PDB file of N, CA, C and O in Angstrom:
ATOM      1  N   MET A   1       9.866  24.085   8.448  1.00  0.00           N
ATOM      2  CA  MET A   1       8.591  23.613   7.943  1.00  0.00           C
ATOM      3  C   MET A   1       8.690  22.155   7.508  1.00  0.00           C
ATOM      4  O   MET A   1       7.759  21.379   7.727  1.00  0.00           O
ATOM      5  N   ILE A   2       9.795  21.780   6.904  1.00  0.00           N
ATOM      6  CA  ILE A   2       9.986  20.390   6.492  1.00  0.00           C
ATOM      7  C   ILE A   2      10.035  19.482   7.712  1.00  0.00           C
ATOM      8  O   ILE A   2       9.474  18.386   7.703  1.00  0.00           O
ATOM      9  N   VAL A   3      10.707  19.940   8.756  1.00  0.00           N
ATOM     10  CA  VAL A   3      10.810  19.141   9.983  1.00  0.00           C
ATOM     11  C   VAL A   3       9.424  18.939  10.594  1.00  0.00           C
ATOM     12  O   VAL A   3       9.093  17.844  11.048  1.00  0.00           O
ATOM     13  N   LYS A   4       8.622  19.994  10.604  1.00  0.00           N
ATOM     14  CA  LYS A   4       7.267  19.919  11.156  1.00  0.00           C
ATOM     15  C   LYS A   4       6.416  18.926  10.353  1.00  0.00           C
ATOM     16  O   LYS A   4       5.642  18.164  10.932  1.00  0.00           O
ATOM     17  N   THR A   5       6.557  18.933   9.048  1.00  0.00           N
ATOM     18  CA  THR A   5       5.792  18.034   8.193  1.00  0.00           C
ATOM     19  C   THR A   5       6.219  16.586   8.399  1.00  0.00           C
ATOM     20  O   THR A   5       5.378  15.701   8.556  1.00  0.00           O
ATOM     21  N   VAL A   6       7.513  16.349   8.399  1.00  0.00           N
ATOM     22  CA  VAL A   6       8.018  14.981   8.537  1.00  0.00           C
ATOM     23  C   VAL A   6       7.673  14.403   9.906  1.00  0.00           C
ATOM     24  O   VAL A   6       7.222  13.262  10.002  1.00  0.00           O
ATOM     25  N   THR A   7       7.880  15.182  10.960  1.00  0.00           N
ATOM     26  CA  THR A   7       7.568  14.669  12.289  1.00  0.00           C
ATOM     27  C   THR A   7       6.067  14.454  12.465  1.00  0.00           C
ATOM     28  O   THR A   7       5.654  13.516  13.146  1.00  0.00           O
ATOM     29  N   GLY A   8       5.263  15.300  11.867  1.00  0.00           N
ATOM     30  CA  GLY A   8       3.815  15.110  11.921  1.00  0.00           C
ATOM     31  C   GLY A   8       3.370  13.848  11.199  1.00  0.00           C
ATOM     32  O   GLY A   8       2.506  13.119  11.688  1.00  0.00           O
ATOM     33  N   LEU A   9       3.953  13.593  10.046  1.00  0.00           N
ATOM     34  CA  LEU A   9       3.614  12.379   9.300  1.00  0.00           C
ATOM     35  C   LEU A   9       4.076  11.120  10.033  1.00  0.00           C
ATOM     36  O   LEU A   9       3.375  10.108  10.039  1.00  0.00           O
ATOM     37  N   ILE A  10       5.247  11.185  10.645  1.00  0.00           N
ATOM     38  CA  ILE A  10       5.737  10.045  11.418  1.00  0.00           C
ATOM     39  C   ILE A  10       4.826   9.786  12.614  1.00  0.00           C
ATOM     40  O   ILE A  10       4.478   8.640  12.898  1.00  0.00           O
ATOM     41  N   ALA A  11       4.443  10.850  13.310  1.00  0.00           N
ATOM     42  CA  ALA A  11       3.559  10.694  14.463  1.00  0.00           C
ATOM     43  C   ALA A  11       2.201  10.127  14.053  1.00  0.00           C
ATOM     44  O   ALA A  11       1.644   9.283  14.755  1.00  0.00           O
ATOM     45  N   THR A  12       1.675  10.582  12.937  1.00  0.00           N
ATOM     46  CA  THR A  12       0.393  10.071  12.456  1.00  0.00           C
ATOM     47  C   THR A  12       0.501   8.596  12.076  1.00  0.00           C
ATOM     48  O   THR A  12      -0.388   7.805  12.393  1.00  0.00           O
ATOM     49  N   ALA A  13       1.567   8.231  11.409  1.00  0.00           N
ATOM     50  CA  ALA A  13       1.757   6.833  11.027  1.00  0.00           C
ATOM     51  C   ALA A  13       1.907   5.935  12.253  1.00  0.00           C
ATOM     52  O   ALA A  13       1.357   4.835  12.289  1.00  0.00           O
ATOM     53  N   LEU A  14       2.642   6.396  13.242  1.00  0.00           N
ATOM     54  CA  LEU A  14       2.805   5.607  14.465  1.00  0.00           C
ATOM     55  C   LEU A  14       1.486   5.468  15.223  1.00  0.00           C
ATOM     56  O   LEU A  14       1.193   4.403  15.768  1.00  0.00           O
ATOM     57  N   ALA A  15       0.697   6.528  15.260  1.00  0.00           N
ATOM     58  CA  ALA A  15      -0.599   6.463  15.935  1.00  0.00           C
ATOM     59  C   ALA A  15      -1.538   5.503  15.215  1.00  0.00           C
ATOM     60  O   ALA A  15      -2.243   4.729  15.863  1.00  0.00           O
ATOM     61  N   VAL A  16      -1.558   5.542  13.900  1.00  0.00           N
ATOM     62  CA  VAL A  16      -2.410   4.629  13.134  1.00  0.00           C
ATOM     63  C   VAL A  16      -1.963   3.182  13.363  1.00  0.00           C
ATOM     64  O   VAL A  16      -2.801   2.295  13.523  1.00  0.00           O
ATOM     65  N   ALA A  17      -0.661   2.941  13.379  1.00  0.00           N
ATOM     66  CA  ALA A  17      -0.160   1.589  13.640  1.00  0.00           C
ATOM     67  C   ALA A  17      -0.520   1.133  15.052  1.00  0.00           C
ATOM     68  O   ALA A  17      -0.854  -0.032  15.267  1.00  0.00           O
ATOM     69  N   PHE A  18      -0.453   2.046  16.004  1.00  0.00           N
ATOM     70  CA  PHE A  18      -0.786   1.723  17.390  1.00  0.00           C
ATOM     71  C   PHE A  18      -2.262   1.378  17.537  1.00  0.00           C
ATOM     72  O   PHE A  18      -2.610   0.434  18.247  1.00  0.00           O
ATOM     73  N   PHE A  19      -3.126   2.127  16.878  1.00  0.00           N
ATOM     74  CA  PHE A  19      -4.563   1.898  16.981  1.00  0.00           C
ATOM     75  C   PHE A  19      -5.041   0.745  16.105  1.00  0.00           C
ATOM     76  O   PHE A  19      -6.129   0.218  16.339  1.00  0.00           O
ATOM     77  N   ALA A  20      -4.273   0.343  15.115  1.00  0.00           N
ATOM     78  CA  ALA A  20      -4.696  -0.710  14.195  1.00  0.00           C
ATOM     79  C   ALA A  20      -4.757  -2.074  14.873  1.00  0.00           C
ATOM     80  O   ALA A  20      -5.609  -2.896  14.539  1.00  0.00           O
ATOM     81  N   ILE A  21      -3.865  -2.317  15.817  1.00  0.00           N
ATOM     82  CA  ILE A  21      -3.815  -3.628  16.457  1.00  0.00           C
ATOM     83  C   ILE A  21      -5.108  -3.951  17.207  1.00  0.00           C
ATOM     84  O   ILE A  21      -5.683  -5.014  16.975  1.00  0.00           O
ATOM     85  N   PRO A  22      -5.592  -3.070  18.105  1.00  0.00           N
ATOM     86  CA  PRO A  22      -6.873  -3.396  18.759  1.00  0.00           C
ATOM     87  C   PRO A  22      -8.053  -3.435  17.781  1.00  0.00           C
ATOM     88  O   PRO A  22      -8.992  -4.211  17.963  1.00  0.00           O
ATOM     89  N   LEU A  23      -7.998  -2.598  16.753  1.00  0.00           N
ATOM     90  CA  LEU A  23      -9.097  -2.604  15.785  1.00  0.00           C
ATOM     91  C   LEU A  23      -9.185  -3.922  15.041  1.00  0.00           C
ATOM     92  O   LEU A  23     -10.280  -4.428  14.793  1.00  0.00           O
ATOM     93  N   LEU A  24      -8.039  -4.479  14.684  1.00  0.00           N
ATOM     94  CA  LEU A  24      -8.037  -5.741  13.952  1.00  0.00           C
ATOM     95  C   LEU A  24      -8.458  -6.908  14.840  1.00  0.00           C
ATOM     96  O   LEU A  24      -9.091  -7.851  14.365  1.00  0.00           O
ATOM     97  N   LYS A  25      -8.115  -6.852  16.107  1.00  0.00           N
ATOM     98  CA  LYS A  25      -8.452  -7.950  17.005  1.00  0.00           C
ATOM     99  C   LYS A  25      -9.893  -7.874  17.508  1.00  0.00           C
ATOM    100  O   LYS A  25     -10.561  -8.903  17.607  1.00  0.00           O
ATOM    101  N   LEU A  26     -10.379  -6.679  17.826  1.00  0.00           N
ATOM    102  CA  LEU A  26     -11.704  -6.555  18.433  1.00  0.00           C
ATOM    103  C   LEU A  26     -12.827  -6.445  17.407  1.00  0.00           C
ATOM    104  O   LEU A  26     -13.896  -7.027  17.594  1.00  0.00           O
ATOM    105  N   LYS A  27     -12.597  -5.711  16.333  1.00  0.00           N
ATOM    106  CA  LYS A  27     -13.581  -5.527  15.256  1.00  0.00           C
ATOM    107  C   LYS A  27     -14.933  -5.036  15.768  1.00  0.00           C
ATOM    108  O   LYS A  27     -15.981  -5.506  15.326  1.00  0.00           O
ATOM    109  N   ASP A  28     -14.899  -4.106  16.686  1.00  0.00           N
ATOM    110  CA  ASP A  28     -16.118  -3.512  17.233  1.00  0.00           C
ATOM    111  C   ASP A  28     -16.436  -2.243  16.431  1.00  0.00           C
ATOM    112  O   ASP A  28     -15.594  -1.348  16.361  1.00  0.00           O
ATOM    113  N   PRO A  29     -17.616  -2.143  15.832  1.00  0.00           N
ATOM    114  CA  PRO A  29     -17.933  -0.975  15.001  1.00  0.00           C
ATOM    115  C   PRO A  29     -17.839   0.355  15.750  1.00  0.00           C
ATOM    116  O   PRO A  29     -17.402   1.352  15.176  1.00  0.00           O
ATOM    117  N   ALA A  30     -18.238   0.384  17.005  1.00  0.00           N
ATOM    118  CA  ALA A  30     -18.162   1.633  17.770  1.00  0.00           C
ATOM    119  C   ALA A  30     -16.709   2.052  17.982  1.00  0.00           C
ATOM    120  O   ALA A  30     -16.376   3.231  17.867  1.00  0.00           O
ATOM    121  N   LEU A  31     -15.851   1.088  18.291  1.00  0.00           N
ATOM    122  CA  LEU A  31     -14.430   1.386  18.482  1.00  0.00           C
ATOM    123  C   LEU A  31     -13.800   1.858  17.176  1.00  0.00           C
ATOM    124  O   LEU A  31     -12.986   2.782  17.173  1.00  0.00           O
ATOM    125  N   ILE A  32     -14.170   1.238  16.092  1.00  0.00           N
ATOM    126  CA  ILE A  32     -13.643   1.645  14.778  1.00  0.00           C
ATOM    127  C   ILE A  32     -14.053   3.079  14.472  1.00  0.00           C
ATOM    128  O   ILE A  32     -13.243   3.862  13.977  1.00  0.00           O
ATOM    129  N   ALA A  33     -15.300   3.429  14.762  1.00  0.00           N
ATOM    130  CA  ALA A  33     -15.778   4.783  14.496  1.00  0.00           C
ATOM    131  C   ALA A  33     -15.017   5.806  15.330  1.00  0.00           C
ATOM    132  O   ALA A  33     -14.638   6.864  14.827  1.00  0.00           O
ATOM    133  N   VAL A  34     -14.795   5.496  16.598  1.00  0.00           N
ATOM    134  CA  VAL A  34     -14.085   6.427  17.469  1.00  0.00           C
ATOM    135  C   VAL A  34     -12.653   6.625  16.999  1.00  0.00           C
ATOM    136  O   VAL A  34     -12.161   7.753  16.981  1.00  0.00           O
ATOM    137  N   VAL A  35     -11.981   5.556  16.620  1.00  0.00           N
ATOM    138  CA  VAL A  35     -10.595   5.660  16.170  1.00  0.00           C
ATOM    139  C   VAL A  35     -10.513   6.410  14.845  1.00  0.00           C
ATOM    140  O   VAL A  35      -9.613   7.228  14.656  1.00  0.00           O
ATOM    141  N   VAL A  36     -11.423   6.147  13.941  1.00  0.00           N
ATOM    142  CA  VAL A  36     -11.413   6.843  12.643  1.00  0.00           C
ATOM    143  C   VAL A  36     -11.642   8.338  12.843  1.00  0.00           C
ATOM    144  O   VAL A  36     -10.977   9.155  12.206  1.00  0.00           O
ATOM    145  N   ILE A  37     -12.569   8.703  13.714  1.00  0.00           N
ATOM    146  CA  ILE A  37     -12.808  10.125  13.990  1.00  0.00           C
ATOM    147  C   ILE A  37     -11.578  10.754  14.629  1.00  0.00           C
ATOM    148  O   ILE A  37     -11.201  11.871  14.277  1.00  0.00           O
ATOM    149  N   GLY A  38     -10.952  10.050  15.560  1.00  0.00           N
ATOM    150  CA  GLY A  38      -9.748  10.570  16.212  1.00  0.00           C
ATOM    151  C   GLY A  38      -8.597  10.766  15.243  1.00  0.00           C
ATOM    152  O   GLY A  38      -7.906  11.784  15.294  1.00  0.00           O
ATOM    153  N   VAL A  39      -8.386   9.804  14.364  1.00  0.00           N
ATOM    154  CA  VAL A  39      -7.310   9.922  13.368  1.00  0.00           C
ATOM    155  C   VAL A  39      -7.626  11.041  12.384  1.00  0.00           C
ATOM    156  O   VAL A  39      -6.723  11.771  11.975  1.00  0.00           O
ATOM    157  N   ALA A  40      -8.881  11.188  12.000  1.00  0.00           N
ATOM    158  CA  ALA A  40      -9.262  12.278  11.089  1.00  0.00           C
ATOM    159  C   ALA A  40      -8.990  13.632  11.732  1.00  0.00           C
ATOM    160  O   ALA A  40      -8.475  14.540  11.079  1.00  0.00           O
ATOM    161  N   LEU A  41      -9.334  13.769  13.013  1.00  0.00           N
ATOM    162  CA  LEU A  41      -9.049  15.027  13.712  1.00  0.00           C
ATOM    163  C   LEU A  41      -7.546  15.273  13.831  1.00  0.00           C
ATOM    164  O   LEU A  41      -7.095  16.416  13.749  1.00  0.00           O
ATOM    165  N   MET A  42      -6.778  14.213  14.021  1.00  0.00           N
ATOM    166  CA  MET A  42      -5.325  14.353  14.086  1.00  0.00           C
ATOM    167  C   MET A  42      -4.765  14.829  12.746  1.00  0.00           C
ATOM    168  O   MET A  42      -3.856  15.658  12.713  1.00  0.00           O
ATOM    169  N   ILE A  43      -5.299  14.313  11.654  1.00  0.00           N
ATOM    170  CA  ILE A  43      -4.842  14.726  10.329  1.00  0.00           C
ATOM    171  C   ILE A  43      -5.239  16.173  10.043  1.00  0.00           C
ATOM    172  O   ILE A  43      -4.453  16.928   9.470  1.00  0.00           O
ATOM    173  N   VAL A  44      -6.446  16.564  10.436  1.00  0.00           N
ATOM    174  CA  VAL A  44      -6.883  17.952  10.258  1.00  0.00           C
ATOM    175  C   VAL A  44      -5.971  18.893  11.039  1.00  0.00           C
ATOM    176  O   VAL A  44      -5.569  19.938  10.528  1.00  0.00           O
ATOM    177  N   ASP A  45      -5.644  18.522  12.279  1.00  0.00           N
ATOM    178  CA  ASP A  45      -4.754  19.340  13.099  1.00  0.00           C
ATOM    179  C   ASP A  45      -3.371  19.441  12.465  1.00  0.00           C
ATOM    180  O   ASP A  45      -2.765  20.512  12.475  1.00  0.00           O
ATOM    181  N   LEU A  46      -2.865  18.338  11.914  1.00  0.00           N
ATOM    182  CA  LEU A  46      -1.555  18.347  11.255  1.00  0.00           C
ATOM    183  C   LEU A  46      -1.562  19.286  10.051  1.00  0.00           C
ATOM    184  O   LEU A  46      -0.619  20.052   9.856  1.00  0.00           O
ATOM    185  N   VAL A  47      -2.614  19.228   9.250  1.00  0.00           N
ATOM    186  CA  VAL A  47      -2.697  20.094   8.071  1.00  0.00           C
ATOM    187  C   VAL A  47      -2.768  21.559   8.491  1.00  0.00           C
ATOM    188  O   VAL A  47      -2.145  22.413   7.859  1.00  0.00           O
ATOM    189  N   GLN A  48      -3.515  21.856   9.541  1.00  0.00           N
ATOM    190  CA  GLN A  48      -3.604  23.236  10.009  1.00  0.00           C
ATOM    191  C   GLN A  48      -2.259  23.729  10.538  1.00  0.00           C
ATOM    192  O   GLN A  48      -1.892  24.881  10.311  1.00  0.00           O
ATOM    193  N   LYS A  49      -1.533  22.879  11.231  1.00  0.00           N
ATOM    194  CA  LYS A  49      -0.227  23.286  11.750  1.00  0.00           C
ATOM    195  C   LYS A  49       0.782  23.485  10.622  1.00  0.00           C
ATOM    196  O   LYS A  49       1.639  24.364  10.705  1.00  0.00           O
ATOM    197  N   ILE A  50       0.686  22.687   9.589  1.00  0.00           N
ATOM    198  CA  ILE A  50       1.611  22.828   8.460  1.00  0.00           C
ATOM    199  C   ILE A  50       1.306  24.114   7.689  1.00  0.00           C
ATOM    200  O   ILE A  50       2.226  24.797   7.240  1.00  0.00           O
ATOM    201  N   ARG A  51       0.025  24.446   7.533  1.00  0.00           N
ATOM    202  CA  ARG A  51      -0.357  25.656   6.800  1.00  0.00           C
ATOM    203  C   ARG A  51      -0.157  26.947   7.587  1.00  0.00           C
ATOM    204  O   ARG A  51      -0.175  28.037   7.016  1.00  0.00           O
ATOM    205  N   ASN A  52       0.032  26.822   8.893  1.00  0.00           N
ATOM    206  CA  ASN A  52       0.197  27.983   9.750  1.00  0.00           C
ATOM    207  C   ASN A  52       1.493  28.728   9.389  1.00  0.00           C
ATOM    208  O   ASN A  52       2.547  28.112   9.234  1.00  0.00           O
ATOM    209  N   LYS A  53       1.403  30.033   9.258  1.00  0.00           N
ATOM    210  CA  LYS A  53       2.577  30.837   8.910  1.00  0.00           C
ATOM    211  C   LYS A  53       3.555  30.942  10.076  1.00  0.00           C
ATOM    212  O   LYS A  53       4.763  31.062   9.868  1.00  0.00           O
ATOM    213  N   ASP A  54       3.037  30.897  11.295  1.00  0.00           N
ATOM    214  CA  ASP A  54       3.887  31.008  12.478  1.00  0.00           C
ATOM    215  C   ASP A  54       4.749  29.772  12.606  1.00  0.00           C
ATOM    216  O   ASP A  54       4.236  28.657  12.506  1.00  0.00           O
ATOM    217  N   ASP A  55       6.036  29.934  12.823  1.00  0.00           N
ATOM    218  CA  ASP A  55       6.974  28.812  12.844  1.00  0.00           C
ATOM    219  C   ASP A  55       7.318  28.409  14.281  1.00  0.00           C
ATOM    220  O   ASP A  55       8.494  28.280  14.621  1.00  0.00           O
ATOM    221  N   ARG A  56       6.310  28.211  15.116  1.00  0.00           N
ATOM    222  CA  ARG A  56       6.570  27.785  16.505  1.00  0.00           C
ATOM    223  C   ARG A  56       6.239  26.354  16.677  1.00  0.00           C
ATOM    224  O   ARG A  56       6.390  25.814  17.773  1.00  0.00           O
TER     225      ARG A  56
END
């Protein structure tokens, strides 16, 4: 469970860093909205996987 949490947090941080570069350069409101929604869904999925009792 600890491994799942740590790897999920690392993946989320890397994805946010990857998406931050175009957001800072382009500053397009539509692009920002899409990325924020995508990151929010990624965080929701991470929380659901961490809370899942099944250890797969």
